C-alpha positions in Angstrom: -14.4 -19.6 -5.2 -13.4 -18.2 -8.6 -13.1 -14.5 -9.0 -15.5 -12.8 -11.4 -13.9 -11.5 -14.6 -14.7 -8.4 -16.5 -14.0 -7.2 -20.0 -12.9 -3.6 -19.9 -12.6 -1.1 -22.7 -11.2 2.4 -22.1 -12.7 5.6 -23.5 -11.7 6.1 -27.1 -7.9 6.2 -27.2 -7.3 8.0 -24.0 -6.1 5.5 -21.5 -4.1 2.3 -21.8 -5.8 -0.7 -20.2 -3.2 -3.3 -19.2 -5.5 -6.3 -20.0 -8.7 -6.7 -22.0 -10.1 -9.0 -19.3 -9.4 -8.4 -15.6 -10.4 -10.2 -12.4 -12.1 -8.3 -9.6 -8.8 -7.9 -7.8 -7.1 -6.7 -10.9 -9.8 -4.1 -11.4 -9.4 -3.0 -7.8 -5.6 -2.5 -8.4 -6.2 -0.7 -11.8 -8.8 1.9 -10.6 -6.5 3.9 -8.3 -3.9 4.2 -11.1 -6.4 6.5 -12.9 -6.3 9.1 -10.1 -4.0 12.0 -11.1 -4.4 14.1 -7.9 -1.8 13.0 -5.3 -3.9 14.6 -2.6 -6.8 12.2 -3.1 -4.9 9.2 -4.3 -4.8 7.4 -1.0 -8.6 7.9 -0.5 -9.3 6.4 -3.9 -6.9 3.5 -3.3 -8.7 2.7 0.0 -12.1 3.0 -1.8 -10.9 0.6 -4.5 -9.8 -1.9 -1.9 -12.9 -1.7 0.4 -16.0 -0.7 -1.6 -18.2 -3.2 -3.3 -17.0 -4.1 -6.8 -20.3 -2.8 -8.2 -19.5 0.7 -7.0 -16.0 0.5 -8.6 -17.5 -0.6 -11.9 -20.1 2.2 -11.7 -17.4 4.8 -11.1 -15.4 3.4 -14.1 -18.5 3.5 -16.3 -19.2 7.1 -15.3 -15.6 7.8 -16.4 -16.3 6.4 -19.8 -15.2 2.8 -19.5 -17.3 0.0 -20.9 -17.3 -2.9 -18.6 -19.1 -6.2 -19.0 -18.9 -9.3 -16.8 -17.4 -12.4 -18.6 -19.3 -15.5 -17.7 
């Protein structure tokens, strides 16, 4: 099974995105890197690994990212 791919655009000039298009597993690894508070980092890292990808995408969208699935 091929992983879904997503085009990701960061909020205007605030965050560097390592790749324009990421697989689901790359998005899961990228999301916790955005967490600045060390006290909640492990919680968000676990959420990124375990939560449905739709929830991770929704969190990123609420944070200002534009994410579209690449078909």
